[in-house]
C-alpha positions in Angstrom: 0.1 -0.3 0.3 2.5 2.1 0.8 4.1 2.1 -2.8 1.1 2.6 -4.3 0.5 6.2 -2.2 4.0 7.5 -3.0 3.0 6.6 -6.9 -0.1 8.9 -6.3 1.4 11.4 -4.8 4.9 11.4 -6.2 3.4 10.7 -10.0 6.5 12.9 -11.5 8.8 10.0 -10.0 9.2 6.7 -12.2 11.3 4.7 -9.5 11.7 5.3 -6.1 15.3 4.2 -4.5 14.7 1.6 -2.3 17.4 2.9 0.2 16.3 6.5 0.5 13.0 6.7 2.9 10.9 9.5 0.2 9.4 11.1 2.9 12.8 12.3 5.1 13.5 14.3 1.3 13.5 17.8 -0.1 10.2 16.1 -2.5 9.1 16.0 0.6 7.0 19.3 0.9 4.6 20.6 3.4 1.7 19.9 0.2 3.0 16.1 -0.1 3.0 15.4 3.2 -0.9 16.5 3.2 -1.4 14.8 1.1 0.0 11.5 2.1 -2.0 12.4 5.3 -5.4 12.7 3.8 -5.5 9.9 2.0 -4.1 8.2 4.4 -7.0 9.5 7.0 -8.8 9.2 4.5 -8.1 4.7 4.1 -8.3 4.4 7.7 -11.7 6.1 7.8 -13.1 3.2 5.5 -11.2 0.9 6.7 -13.4 0.7 10.0 -16.0 1.1 8.9 -15.8 -2.2 6.6 -15.9 0.2 3.3 -13.0 -2.1 1.8 -13.5 -5.7 0.2 -10.3 -6.6 -0.1 -6.9 -5.9 -1.7 -8.0 -4.9 -5.6 -10.3 -3.1 -3.8 -8.3 -1.5 -1.9 -5.9 0.0 -4.9 -9.0 1.4 -6.9 -10.0 3.5 -3.5 -6.4 4.4 -4.1 -7.1 4.9 -7.6 -9.7 7.5 -6.7 -8.4 9.6 -4.0 
């Protein structure tokens, strides 16, 4: 899920270096951090409400955020 969220939040980056935590770089601007928090909050709410059926459905939800 983290990989999918990173790709959603950083569409300009085509390949992530697994040795680098993108959230600890200059690329993680205030806007990107806010977007991450917003997406994660929504996903947690959806999960708590039982709206996520399975992994494939979760991926579709993330795409539509």
